[in-house]
Backbone as a ProteinNet text record, in pm:
[ID]
protein_1_A
[PRIMARY]
MNYRVFLLLLLISLTSVACEELILDAEPGDSPRENFEYLWQEAKENYSFFEYKSIDWDEVYERYSPQVTDETRLVQLFDILSDMLNELRDGHVNLISPFNVSRFDIDLLGPENIDYRLIRENYLSEKPY
[TERTIARY]
85.5	0.1	89.9	44.7	113.6	105.9	217.7	223.8	125.7	112.4	25.7	-116.8	-165.8	-307.4	-320.9	-210.2	-217.6	-225.2	-146.7	-145.2	-275.9	-331.6	-457.9	-564	-570.9	-662.7	-631.9	-504.9	-466.4	-501.1	-485.3	-517.9	-667.1	-744.1	-893.6	-936.3	-865.1	-905	-858.3	-762.1	-709.1	-804.4	-859.1	-963.9	-918.3	-980.3	-957.2	-1085.4	-1098.7	-1219.9	-1350.2	-1439.3	-1573.7	-1569	-1461.3	-1456.3	-1456.8	-1406.4	-1399	-1279.1	-1299.6	-1192.7	-1093.2	-970.4	-859.6	-869.9	-842	-834.8	-696.2	-656.9	-519.8	-490	-384.4	-340.9	-235.4	-154.3	-39.7	-47.4	1.1	-3.4	124.1	115.9	235.6	323.5	444.9	542	498.9	582.4	548.7	651.9	718.1	809	763.4	797	759	802.2	926	979.8	893.2	863.3	783.6	641.8	585.6	454.6	453	547.2	562	567.3	658.5	679.6	550.9	475.1	351.6	245.9	225.6	122.6	165.6	289.3	326.5	293.5	330.4	305.9	158.3	76.5	-61.6	-119.1	-87	-127.5	-87.2	41.5	94.5	12.3	-17	-84.6	-240.8	-299.5	-449	-508.1	-428.6	-479.6	-485.4	-598.4	-615.4	-589.1	-559.6	-562	-416.9	-310.3	-181.1	-159.9	-195.1	-168.2	-256.3	-386.7	-481.2	-443.9	-384.5	-353	-198	-135	11.6	92.7	72.7	150.4	248.5	370.9	480.4	506.6	436.1	435.9	574	661.1	798.9	874	844.5	914.8	863.5	732.7	675.9	748.6	777.1	850.4	988.3	1053	1191	1194.9	1088.7	1081.3	1044.4	955.1	906.5	981.9	1037.7	1105.2	1219.5	1305.4	1416.4	1361.9	1240.7	1188.1	1149.9	1146.6	1103.6	1217.3	1235.8	1332.9	1261.5	1324.6	1271.3	1255.1	1318.6	1304.9	1199.8	1129.4	1019.4	919.4	871.5	757.9	619.9	525.3	397.2	329.2	340.1	274.5	347.5	483	562.8	531.5	515.1	477.9	346.3	248.6	115.7	120.4	204.5	217.8	283.6	385.8	461.1	360.6	292	195.5	84.4	38.8	-67.4	-23.7	101.3	152.8	171.9	214.1	236.8	101.1	1.5	-124.2	-193.6	-171.8	-223.2	-164.5	-56	6.1	-94.8	-182.7	-286.6	-395.6	-405.6	-509.7	-642.7	-680.2	-805.8	-883	-999	-1090.3	-1136.4	-1125.4	-1163.7	-1051.9	-932.4	-821.5	-800.8	-826.2	-819.6	-727.4	-672.8	-586.8	-649.2	-681.3	-757.3	-673.4	-658.2	-590.3	-674.2	-644.6	-716.5	-686	-575.3	-537.2	-549.6	-585.4	-589.1	-652.3	-700.7	-761.2	-698.2	-661	-609.7	-694.8	-728.3	-806.6	-760.7	-762.4	-726.7	-844.9	-821.6	-925.7	-948.6	-1061.5	-1094.1	-1120.6	-1146.2	-1162.7	-1038.5	-918.4	-790	-763.8	-853	-823.6	-841.2	-918.8	-939.1	-946.5	-957.7	-970.7	-1099.1	-1100.1	-1224.3	-1303.9	-1420.9	-1509.1	-1651.4	-1660	-1784.9	-1800.5	-1913.2	-1941.3	-2022.8	-1952.6	-2014.3	-2123.7	-2109.5	-2210	-2334.1	-2323.3	-2440.1	-2511.8	-2447.9	-2500.9	-2569.4	-2501.5	-2562.7	-2689.7	-2686.1	-2801.8	-2912.3	-2890.8	-3003.2	-3043.6	-2955.9	-2993.6	-2986.1	-2908.4	-2901.9	-2960.1	-3021.7	-3078.5	-3212.2	-3258	-3381.4	-3499.4	-3476.2	-3583.1	-3693.5	-3821	-3929.3	-3935.6	-3963.1	-3976.1	-4114.8
-122.8	3.2	122.2	219.1	348.9	430.3	487.2	563.9	685.9	734.9	858.3	823	701.9	657.2	631.4	574.2	539.8	669	762.6	885	964.1	962.9	1025.6	962.9	832.1	770.7	802	812.4	840	980.1	1080.8	1210.7	1237.7	1169.6	1181.8	1148.6	1052.2	1009.6	1102.9	1187.1	1272.5	1387.6	1410.4	1514.7	1608.8	1728.8	1817.7	1837.9	1949.7	1976.7	1941.9	1879.1	1847.7	1755.1	1677.4	1582.2	1647.7	1767.3	1830.2	1768.7	1757.5	1703.3	1808.1	1766.7	1858.2	1888.3	2015.3	2051.3	2052.1	1966.4	1951.3	2048	2135.4	2229.2	2177.9	2092	2048	1891.4	1845.8	1703.2	1643.8	1536.6	1480.9	1410.8	1384.1	1306.1	1158.3	1082.1	933.7	847.6	903.3	820.9	817.9	716.1	704.7	830	870.4	990.3	1111.8	1139.9	1256.3	1249.5	1130.9	1109.2	1130.1	1079.2	1095.3	1246.7	1315.2	1466.5	1537.7	1497.8	1565.7	1545.7	1425.5	1398.1	1466.1	1463.6	1525.8	1677.3	1740.8	1888.9	1919	1839.9	1861.4	1859.2	1758.4	1750	1873.4	1913.4	2031.5	2155.1	2173.7	2296.3	2289	2174.1	2172.1	2103.4	2037.5	1976.9	2084.3	2099.8	2213.2	2192.6	2071.4	2042.1	2009.6	2046.5	2017.2	2084.4	2208.4	2285.7	2229.9	2209.8	2163.6	2022.2	1941.7	1808.7	1796.3	1901.8	1917.5	1816	1823.2	1733	1820.8	1774.2	1835.9	1772.2	1822.4	1753	1750.4	1848	1841.6	1729.5	1693.3	1582.6	1455.2	1447.4	1330.6	1305.6	1415.5	1409.8	1346.4	1390.4	1343.5	1196	1138.4	998.5	914.9	963.3	881.1	901	1023.4	1045.9	948.9	908.6	817.2	681.8	648.5	517.8	502.9	621.5	622.2	656.3	573.3	599.6	571.8	603.9	581.1	429.6	348.4	198.3	138.9	224.8	177	116.1	0.7	-65	-5.9	-27.4	35.5	-8.7	-133.5	-175	-122.7	-115.4	-50.2	95.8	168.7	302.7	323.9	239.6	245.3	230.9	137	114.1	237.9	282.6	405.9	525.9	550.8	664.1	646.4	523.1	493.6	526.2	476.8	501.1	650.5	722.3	869.8	941.3	904.7	968.9	932.2	813.1	773	848.5	913.2	1002.1	1118.4	1147.9	1250	1213.1	1080.4	1022.8	1086.8	1072	1129.2	1030.7	996.5	902	945.3	1076.8	1127.3	1125.1	1093.1	1084	932.4	901.2	764	755.7	637.5	614.2	491	515	411.9	381.3	258.4	215.4	99.3	56.3	-59.3	-187.2	-190.1	-313.9	-301.5	-194.2	-187	-53.9	-54.6	61	81.2	202.9	230.5	342.7	324.1	431	420.3	537.9	538.7	483.3	385.1	321.8	419.4	490.4	589.8	529.5	402	328.6	331.7	353	352.6	481.3	580.4	709	719.1	626.7	643.1	501.5	507.8	382.3	309.2	182.3	110.9	133.7	183	217.8	165.5	50.7	-9.1	-142.5	-157.2	-283.1	-366.3	-461	-539.3	-633	-677.9	-759.1	-679.9	-553.1	-469.7	-459.2	-433.6	-416.4	-540.6	-657	-779.6	-812.5	-798.7	-831	-736.5	-612.1	-508	-463.4	-474.9	-415.9	-517.5	-626	-722.8	-857.2	-863.5	-986	-1012.3	-1138.4	-1161	-1165.5	-1107	-1096.2	-1005.9	-1045.9	-948.5	-844	-724.3	-605.9	-566.6
1.7	-0.3	2.9	-69.3	-87.4	46.6	88.9	214.8	205.8	91.8	74	109.8	56.6	87.4	240.9	293.7	437.7	518.9	486.3	561.6	551.8	426.3	405.5	502	511.6	593	742.3	771.9	914.2	950.4	859.2	895.2	901.3	825.2	829.9	967.9	1036.1	1169.5	1283.5	1253.8	1362.2	1373	1490.3	1512.6	1616.8	1622.3	1724	1798.1	1858	1946.9	1875.3	1945	1899.3	1771.6	1764.5	1647.2	1510.4	1496.9	1369.6	1292.7	1161.4	1070.9	1051.8	1041.3	1008.6	862.2	824.4	686.7	641	544.8	503.2	395.4	417.7	323.8	223.7	278.1	200.1	178.8	72.4	48	112.5	193.6	249.3	155.5	194.8	110.3	109	50.4	39.1	112.6	210	289.9	427.9	500.7	649.8	725.4	703.6	775	749.2	617.1	586.1	645.1	636	699.3	849.7	916.4	1061	1088.8	1020.1	1039.8	1023.1	912.3	873.3	979.4	1031.4	1126.1	1258.5	1293.1	1426	1414.8	1299.8	1282.1	1281.2	1212.8	1211.8	1348.8	1425.4	1564	1641.1	1628.3	1706.1	1670.1	1544.7	1507.3	1528.5	1538.2	1544.6	1671.5	1747.5	1865.6	1982.7	2040.1	2130.8	2283.5	2321.8	2467.1	2521	2448.6	2507.1	2637.9	2648.4	2770.5	2889.2	2851.5	2953.5	3001.5	2921.9	2967.5	3009.4	3000.7	3036.5	2956.2	2823.3	2733.4	2659.8	2675.2	2598.9	2464.6	2364.4	2225.3	2165.2	2197.3	2152.7	2221.5	2339.6	2411.6	2349.4	2313.3	2248.7	2114.3	2043.6	1916.3	1939.5	2041.9	2070.6	2110.9	2160.2	2192.3	2073.7	1983.4	1871.9	1746.6	1722.8	1597.9	1563.2	1661.8	1627.8	1583.6	1616.9	1572.6	1427.9	1358.2	1218.4	1129.2	1030.1	921.2	794.9	683.1	550.4	521.7	607.3	592.6	676.2	758.8	850.1	758	790.7	719.3	757.8	674.3	687.4	825.9	857.6	987.9	1101.3	1092.1	1204.5	1219.4	1101.9	1112.3	1173.2	1135.3	1201.9	1356.2	1397.8	1550.3	1609.2	1553	1605.8	1614.1	1501.3	1503.5	1602.7	1609.3	1713	1851.4	1880.4	2019.2	2045.9	1940.9	1954.1	1988.3	1902.6	1916.6	2048.7	2099.2	2228.8	2346.1	2322.3	2426.1	2456.8	2364.2	2379	2479.9	2499.8	2590.2	2569.4	2434.3	2390.8	2307	2351.9	2283.8	2147.8	2120	1992.7	1881.4	1918.7	1819.5	1788.2	1663.3	1617.4	1495.9	1479.2	1365	1287.8	1163.6	1089.9	961.8	934.1	808.6	758.4	632.5	578.8	652.4	734.3	798.8	951.5	1006.3	1157.6	1192	1318.2	1380.6	1520.1	1550.3	1684.5	1742.4	1867.8	1938.1	2084.3	2150.4	2294.5	2369.6	2459.9	2539.9	2655.3	2644.1	2747	2887.3	2890.7	3020.1	3101.1	3033.7	3107.3	3179.3	3168.4	3231.2	3380.5	3438.3	3580.8	3647.4	3774.1	3848.4	3827.2	3837.8	3825.1	3947.9	3924.7	4039.4	4014.1	3957.9	3919.9	4003.7	4062.5	4136.9	4036.2	3967.8	3869.3	3931.4	4056.3	4115.8	4133.7	4175.5	4196	4061.2	3958.4	3823.7	3773.7	3789.5	3754.5	3830.3	3962.7	4043.6	4031.4	4015.7	4009.7	3879.6	3778.3	3648.2	3534.1	3546.3	3441.1	3470.7	3587.1	3627.6	3551.6	3557.4	3490.1	3588.4	3702.3	3804.3	3758.1	3772.8	3739.9	3844.6	3797.6	3894.6	3921.5
[MASK]
+++++++++++++++++++++++++++++++++++++++++++++++++++++++++++++++++++++++++++++++++++++++++++++++++++++++++++++++++++++++++++++++++

């Protein structure tokens, strides 16, 4: 699969506030490195919660950038980009490709505070009320 098609699918899934689609002004390159740089920059310019979530996007770049070279395979690039976007800890930012989907599991944001027994016995039981 062509990296340009992959990136186009990827960028369609990156959203900002209220699930609005990003408007792409420039066409990305066709190498893993160029696509990584493009996605990172699009997020930097369009994602609105870095300060609110105390995310240092430049530091995220420093950690993930060395993992991408022009020899990075498509599936590896997908995994790297997924991990990078999951740093946002945002259930509205998804990465979609023809071969995989990555989304942040919003259930991981807090402690488990559900009493499953209470739910089963009082809400999911077959007892007549």
